[in-house]
SEMARTOR-676032 format. One record per residue (C-alpha): x, y, z; residue in one letter; residue number from 1. Coordinates in nm, 3 decimals. Layout:
<rs>
+---------+---------+---------+------+------+
!      px !      py !      pz ! resn ! resi !
+---------+---------+---------+------+------+
!       X !       Y !       Z !    a !  NUM !
...
+---------+---------+---------+------+------+
</rs>
This chain:
<rs>
+---------+---------+---------+------+------+
!      px !      py !      pz ! resn ! resi !
+---------+---------+---------+------+------+
!  -2.438 !  -0.795 !  -0.872 !    x !    1 !
!  -2.538 !  -0.977 !  -0.559 !    x !    2 !
!  -2.807 !  -0.753 !  -0.410 !    x !    3 !
!  -2.840 !  -0.755 !  -0.034 !    x !    4 !
!  -3.120 !  -0.604 !   0.168 !    x !    5 !
!  -2.985 !  -0.548 !   0.515 !    x !    6 !
!  -3.031 !  -0.312 !   0.803 !    x !    7 !
!  -2.752 !  -0.053 !   0.816 !    x !    8 !
!  -2.599 !  -0.036 !   1.162 !    x !    9 !
!  -2.452 !   0.289 !   1.285 !    x !   10 !
!  -2.094 !   0.320 !   1.407 !    x !   11 !
!  -2.202 !   0.362 !   1.765 !    x !   12 !
!  -2.396 !   0.036 !   1.785 !    x !   13 !
!  -2.085 !  -0.163 !   1.870 !    x !   14 !
!  -1.873 !   0.133 !   1.976 !    x !   15 !
!  -1.555 !  -0.019 !   1.837 !    x !   16 !
!  -1.473 !   0.192 !   1.530 !    x !   17 !
!  -1.590 !   0.544 !   1.607 !    x !   18 !
!  -1.437 !   0.863 !   1.470 !    x !   19 !
!  -1.258 !   0.931 !   1.799 !    x !   20 !
!  -1.018 !   0.641 !   1.733 !    x !   21 !
!  -0.697 !   0.749 !   1.550 !    x !   22 !
!  -0.648 !   0.617 !   1.198 !    x !   23 !
!  -0.350 !   0.416 !   1.078 !    x !   24 !
!  -0.203 !   0.539 !   0.750 !    x !   25 !
!  -0.181 !   0.261 !   0.491 !    x !   26 !
!  -0.219 !   0.175 !   0.123 !    x !   27 !
!  -0.237 !  -0.151 !  -0.070 !    x !   28 !
!  -0.022 !  -0.354 !  -0.300 !    x !   29 !
!  -0.203 !  -0.610 !  -0.515 !    x !   30 !
!  -0.068 !  -0.954 !  -0.603 !    x !   31 !
!  -0.243 !  -1.186 !  -0.849 !    x !   32 !
!  -0.367 !  -1.535 !  -0.768 !    x !   33 !
!  -0.361 !  -1.741 !  -1.086 !    x !   34 !
!  -0.538 !  -2.041 !  -1.230 !    x !   35 !
!  -0.267 !  -2.230 !  -1.416 !    x !   36 !
!  -0.512 !  -2.444 !  -1.611 !    x !   37 !
!  -0.694 !  -2.138 !  -1.741 !    x !   38 !
!  -0.365 !  -1.944 !  -1.766 !    x !   39 !
!  -0.542 !  -1.643 !  -1.627 !    x !   40 !
!  -0.572 !  -1.437 !  -1.311 !    x !   41 !
!  -0.831 !  -1.573 !  -1.070 !    x !   42 !
!  -0.812 !  -1.295 !  -0.812 !    x !   43 !
!  -0.590 !  -1.025 !  -0.666 !    x !   44 !
!  -0.495 !  -1.018 !  -0.298 !    x !   45 !
!  -0.491 !  -0.677 !  -0.131 !    x !   46 !
!  -0.177 !  -0.657 !   0.085 !    x !   47 !
!  -0.146 !  -0.376 !   0.339 !    x !   48 !
!   0.152 !  -0.145 !   0.295 !    x !   49 !
!   0.266 !   0.180 !   0.452 !    x !   50 !
!   0.168 !   0.510 !   0.295 !    x !   51 !
!   0.494 !   0.513 !   0.097 !    x !   52 !
!   0.502 !   0.141 !   0.026 !    x !   53 !
!   0.659 !   0.032 !   0.355 !    x !   54 !
!   0.622 !  -0.332 !   0.465 !    x !   55 !
!   0.305 !  -0.483 !   0.606 !    x !   56 !
!   0.481 !  -0.521 !   0.940 !    x !   57 !
!   0.519 !  -0.144 !   0.962 !    x !   58 !
!   0.141 !  -0.119 !   0.943 !    x !   59 !
!   0.036 !  -0.420 !   1.148 !    x !   60 !
!   0.282 !  -0.325 !   1.419 !    x !   61 !
!   0.063 !  -0.024 !   1.494 !    x !   62 !
!  -0.242 !  -0.233 !   1.580 !    x !   63 !
!  -0.377 !  -0.216 !   1.933 !    x !   64 !
!  -0.693 !  -0.355 !   2.095 !    x !   65 !
!  -0.838 !  -0.004 !   2.058 !    x !   66 !
!  -0.777 !   0.051 !   1.687 !    x !   67 !
!  -0.797 !  -0.300 !   1.536 !    x !   68 !
!  -1.174 !  -0.274 !   1.479 !    x !   69 !
!  -1.147 !   0.048 !   1.284 !    x !   70 !
!  -0.843 !  -0.076 !   1.091 !    x !   71 !
!  -1.028 !  -0.393 !   0.989 !    x !   72 !
!  -1.323 !  -0.189 !   0.864 !    x !   73 !
!  -1.107 !   0.054 !   0.670 !    x !   74 !
!  -0.905 !  -0.228 !   0.512 !    x !   75 !
!  -1.217 !  -0.379 !   0.362 !    x !   76 !
!  -1.372 !  -0.061 !   0.231 !    x !   77 !
!  -1.052 !   0.092 !   0.097 !    x !   78 !
!  -0.947 !  -0.231 !  -0.074 !    x !   79 !
!  -1.280 !  -0.242 !  -0.256 !    x !   80 !
!  -1.257 !   0.126 !  -0.350 !    x !   81 !
!  -0.901 !   0.090 !  -0.481 !    x !   82 !
!  -0.983 !  -0.227 !  -0.674 !    x !   83 !
!  -1.278 !  -0.054 !  -0.836 !    x !   84 !
!  -1.065 !   0.251 !  -0.918 !    x !   85 !
!  -0.810 !   0.023 !  -1.087 !    x !   86 !
!  -1.086 !  -0.136 !  -1.292 !    x !   87 !
!  -1.014 !  -0.479 !  -1.148 !    x !   88 !
!  -1.224 !  -0.734 !  -1.341 !    x !   89 !
!  -1.131 !  -1.036 !  -1.128 !    x !   90 !
!  -1.212 !  -1.124 !  -0.768 !    x !   91 !
!  -1.057 !  -0.937 !  -0.475 !    x !   92 !
!  -0.913 !  -1.118 !  -0.175 !    x !   93 !
!  -0.896 !  -0.922 !   0.151 !    x !   94 !
!  -0.746 !  -1.028 !   0.483 !    x !   95 !
!  -0.963 !  -0.960 !   0.783 !    x !   96 !
!  -0.899 !  -0.970 !   1.156 !    x !   97 !
!  -1.140 !  -1.212 !   1.328 !    x !   98 !
!  -1.063 !  -1.056 !   1.666 !    x !   99 !
!  -1.151 !  -0.722 !   1.511 !    x !  100 !
!  -1.515 !  -0.811 !   1.444 !    x !  101 !
!  -1.747 !  -0.718 !   1.729 !    x !  102 !
!  -2.071 !  -0.822 !   1.559 !    x !  103 !
!  -2.082 !  -1.014 !   1.226 !    x !  104 !
!  -2.390 !  -0.836 !   1.093 !    x !  105 !
!  -2.299 !  -0.488 !   1.215 !    x !  106 !
!  -1.936 !  -0.506 !   1.106 !    x !  107 !
!  -2.017 !  -0.605 !   0.747 !    x !  108 !
!  -2.236 !  -0.302 !   0.679 !    x !  109 !
!  -1.958 !  -0.067 !   0.570 !    x !  110 !
!  -1.831 !  -0.337 !   0.335 !    x !  111 !
!  -2.176 !  -0.375 !   0.181 !    x !  112 !
!  -2.206 !   0.000 !   0.130 !    x !  113 !
!  -1.860 !   0.025 !  -0.027 !    x !  114 !
!  -1.932 !  -0.265 !  -0.264 !    x !  115 !
!  -2.269 !  -0.118 !  -0.364 !    x !  116 !
!  -2.123 !   0.230 !  -0.416 !    x !  117 !
!  -1.842 !   0.091 !  -0.632 !    x !  118 !
!  -2.057 !  -0.156 !  -0.823 !    x !  119 !
!  -1.840 !  -0.441 !  -0.694 !    x !  120 !
!  -2.036 !  -0.767 !  -0.677 !    x !  121 !
!  -2.019 !  -0.945 !  -0.342 !    x !  122 !
!  -1.960 !  -1.272 !  -0.529 !    x !  123 !
!  -1.621 !  -1.128 !  -0.633 !    x !  124 !
!  -1.507 !  -1.081 !  -0.273 !    x !  125 !
!  -1.293 !  -1.333 !  -0.084 !    x !  126 !
!  -1.230 !  -1.276 !   0.285 !    x !  127 !
!  -0.919 !  -1.445 !   0.422 !    x !  128 !
!  -0.851 !  -1.517 !   0.787 !    x !  129 !
!  -0.492 !  -1.598 !   0.867 !    x !  130 !
!  -0.434 !  -1.917 !   1.060 !    x !  131 !
!  -0.131 !  -1.758 !   1.225 !    x !  132 !
!  -0.348 !  -1.528 !   1.436 !    x !  133 !
!  -0.487 !  -1.690 !   1.747 !    x !  134 !
!  -0.864 !  -1.655 !   1.732 !    x !  135 !
!  -1.002 !  -1.546 !   2.067 !    x !  136 !
!  -1.349 !  -1.685 !   1.995 !    x !  137 !
!  -1.359 !  -1.969 !   1.736 !    x !  138 !
!  -1.738 !  -1.985 !   1.747 !    x !  139 !
!  -1.755 !  -1.615 !   1.662 !    x !  140 !
!  -1.532 !  -1.680 !   1.361 !    x !  141 !
!  -1.767 !  -1.954 !   1.245 !    x !  142 !
!  -2.062 !  -1.714 !   1.278 !    x !  143 !
!  -1.869 !  -1.456 !   1.075 !    x !  144 !
!  -1.796 !  -1.707 !   0.800 !    x !  145 !
!  -2.156 !  -1.821 !   0.789 !    x !  146 !
!  -2.281 !  -1.463 !   0.768 !    x !  147 !
!  -2.047 !  -1.392 !   0.478 !    x !  148 !
!  -2.153 !  -1.706 !   0.296 !    x !  149 !
!  -2.518 !  -1.599 !   0.321 !    x !  150 !
!  -2.422 !  -1.277 !   0.144 !    x !  151 !
!  -2.242 !  -1.460 !  -0.136 !    x !  152 !
!  -1.893 !  -1.365 !  -0.016 !    x !  153 !
!  -1.629 !  -1.638 !  -0.044 !    x !  154 !
!  -1.409 !  -1.729 !   0.252 !    x !  155 !
!  -1.055 !  -1.859 !   0.284 !    x !  156 !
!  -0.812 !  -1.975 !   0.552 !    x !  157 !
!  -0.474 !  -1.815 !   0.489 !    x !  158 !
!  -0.135 !  -1.964 !   0.591 !    x !  159 !
!  -0.290 !  -2.308 !   0.645 !    x !  160 !
!  -0.048 !  -2.531 !   0.831 !    x !  161 !
!   0.134 !  -2.248 !   1.004 !    x !  162 !
!  -0.064 !  -2.155 !   1.312 !    x !  163 !
!  -0.349 !  -2.198 !   1.551 !    x !  164 !
!  -0.669 !  -2.279 !   1.364 !    x !  165 !
!  -0.593 !  -2.568 !   1.133 !    x !  166 !
!  -0.803 !  -2.881 !   1.154 !    x !  167 !
!  -1.007 !  -2.757 !   1.450 !    x !  168 !
!  -1.143 !  -2.473 !   1.238 !    x !  169 !
!  -1.212 !  -2.703 !   0.942 !    x !  170 !
!  -1.411 !  -2.928 !   1.175 !    x !  171 !
!  -1.639 !  -2.631 !   1.251 !    x !  172 !
!  -1.661 !  -2.468 !   0.911 !    x !  173 !
!  -1.543 !  -2.548 !   0.560 !    x !  174 !
!  -1.432 !  -2.234 !   0.372 !    x !  175 !
!  -1.430 !  -2.203 !  -0.004 !    x !  176 !
!  -1.050 !  -2.191 !  -0.023 !    x !  177 !
!  -0.756 !  -2.313 !   0.185 !    x !  178 !
!  -0.428 !  -2.132 !   0.119 !    x !  179 !
!  -0.138 !  -2.365 !   0.197 !    x !  180 !
!   0.137 !  -2.184 !   0.386 !    x !  181 !
!   0.451 !  -2.076 !   0.206 !    x !  182 !
!   0.677 !  -2.274 !   0.439 !    x !  183 !
!   0.512 !  -2.597 !   0.324 !    x !  184 !
!   0.540 !  -2.494 !  -0.041 !    x !  185 !
!   0.907 !  -2.392 !  -0.030 !    x !  186 !
!   1.115 !  -2.673 !  -0.192 !    x !  187 !
!   0.814 !  -2.905 !  -0.184 !    x !  188 !
!   0.938 !  -3.064 !  -0.505 !    x !  189 !
!   1.245 !  -3.203 !  -0.326 !    x !  190 !
!   1.127 !  -3.245 !   0.033 !    x !  191 !
!   0.951 !  -3.578 !   0.084 !    x !  192 !
!   0.802 !  -3.482 !   0.422 !    x !  193 !
!   0.648 !  -3.165 !   0.281 !    x !  194 !
!   0.518 !  -3.361 !  -0.016 !    x !  195 !
!   0.330 !  -3.600 !   0.211 !    x !  196 !
!   0.182 !  -3.315 !   0.415 !    x !  197 !
!   0.074 !  -3.111 !   0.112 !    x !  198 !
!  -0.066 !  -3.416 !  -0.067 !    x !  199 !
!  -0.278 !  -3.495 !   0.238 !    x !  200 !
!  -0.402 !  -3.135 !   0.260 !    x !  201 !
!  -0.509 !  -3.157 !  -0.104 !    x !  202 !
!  -0.684 !  -3.488 !  -0.038 !    x !  203 !
!  -0.860 !  -3.341 !   0.265 !    x !  204 !
!  -0.971 !  -3.038 !   0.065 !    x !  205 !
!  -1.110 !  -3.262 !  -0.209 !    x !  206 !
!  -1.317 !  -3.461 !   0.040 !    x !  207 !
!  -1.450 !  -3.142 !   0.201 !    x !  208 !
!  -1.521 !  -2.969 !  -0.133 !    x !  209 !
!  -1.263 !  -2.697 !  -0.063 !    x !  210 !
!  -1.033 !  -2.548 !  -0.327 !    x !  211 !
!  -0.662 !  -2.567 !  -0.234 !    x !  212 !
!  -0.437 !  -2.275 !  -0.319 !    x !  213 !
!  -0.055 !  -2.276 !  -0.296 !    x !  214 !
!   0.109 !  -1.963 !  -0.157 !    x !  215 !
!   0.463 !  -1.846 !  -0.223 !    x !  216 !
!   0.536 !  -2.042 !  -0.541 !    x !  217 !
!   0.876 !  -1.928 !  -0.665 !    x !  218 !
!   1.018 !  -2.201 !  -0.888 !    x !  219 !
!   0.906 !  -2.405 !  -1.186 !    x !  220 !
!   0.985 !  -2.725 !  -0.995 !    x !  221 !
!   0.751 !  -2.624 !  -0.711 !    x !  222 !
!   0.485 !  -2.529 !  -0.965 !    x !  223 !
!   0.511 !  -2.857 !  -1.154 !    x !  224 !
!   0.492 !  -3.071 !  -0.840 !    x !  225 !
!   0.185 !  -2.880 !  -0.722 !    x !  226 !
!   0.017 !  -2.918 !  -1.060 !    x !  227 !
!   0.091 !  -3.288 !  -1.048 !    x !  228 !
!  -0.099 !  -3.335 !  -0.721 !    x !  229 !
!  -0.400 !  -3.138 !  -0.837 !    x !  230 !
!  -0.341 !  -2.778 !  -0.725 !    x !  231 !
!  -0.451 !  -2.527 !  -0.988 !    x !  232 !
!  -0.466 !  -2.197 !  -0.794 !    x !  233 !
!  -0.126 !  -2.050 !  -0.712 !    x !  234 !
!   0.027 !  -1.727 !  -0.588 !    x !  235 !
!   0.390 !  -1.624 !  -0.569 !    x !  236 !
!   0.689 !  -1.448 !  -0.721 !    x !  237 !
!   0.710 !  -1.699 !  -1.006 !    x !  238 !
!   0.395 !  -1.540 !  -1.146 !    x !  239 !
!   0.410 !  -1.181 !  -1.019 !    x !  240 !
!   0.530 !  -0.970 !  -0.730 !    x !  241 !
!   0.288 !  -0.737 !  -0.550 !    x !  242 !
!   0.244 !  -0.400 !  -0.721 !    x !  243 !
!   0.201 !  -0.092 !  -0.503 !    x !  244 !
!  -0.137 !   0.069 !  -0.574 !    x !  245 !
!  -0.151 !  -0.123 !  -0.904 !    x !  246 !
!  -0.233 !  -0.460 !  -1.055 !    x !  247 !
!   0.063 !  -0.682 !  -1.146 !    x !  248 !
!   0.061 !  -0.857 !  -1.482 !    x !  249 !
!   0.164 !  -1.222 !  -1.482 !    x !  250 !
!   0.506 !  -1.295 !  -1.625 !    x !  251 !
!   0.434 !  -1.492 !  -1.947 !    x !  252 !
!   0.732 !  -1.719 !  -1.872 !    x !  253 !
!   0.542 !  -1.852 !  -1.570 !    x !  254 !
!   0.296 !  -2.029 !  -1.803 !    x !  255 !
!   0.568 !  -2.211 !  -1.996 !    x !  256 !
!   0.602 !  -2.588 !  -1.971 !    x !  257 !
!   0.927 !  -2.779 !  -1.977 !    x !  258 !
+---------+---------+---------+------+------+
</rs>
């Protein structure tokens, strides 16, 4: 386990996630991220769901400037606790809200405690920031990423190619993983424009020592094209759908070659 000696900040030090702020009810579904070359699960992404399995939108639609800090904190700690309870042996990928972090060092303390209490090594954590959310303070996001890297936590940009951050964020900080947005992956095997864009993202990642990951892979043709341009990590319905409060096994057919 990655052992961290750090000062534990109290809730009141940033005043953003105190007990007086109402909680949002939610659970998690877990979807595997696979390494095709190894034909194994690389990680599981924790996807927010309603208490009865309702969509992520039903949960995220309840976020306000007042409760986003607390929600972000509880997402991290509960994802770790649920992964540990499931006996997850692989890495755990968790989305976080960059605008929901008031102080990088203070806001990571609950995560560190949860990981220590569950025996979950920090090196098995991946924190994803979605490119589709407009980051209020890009320099703060860079400080957050750097703080996580010091602790041994991996970082990823989610939905790359779909939103606000993109190349400007890569110019400031190079995460461990870039997750290429599903809209670029859909029908990439037959869409020449998408092929050019995705190929250039893969080339850029290679030059910056970043691992590319394809989101939303649903067909064998998409999979085979992506393999052909050097993408090994994939996620999508071809391999497994998210499982509510459980880990999805990979469909063995997804490994087959044609």
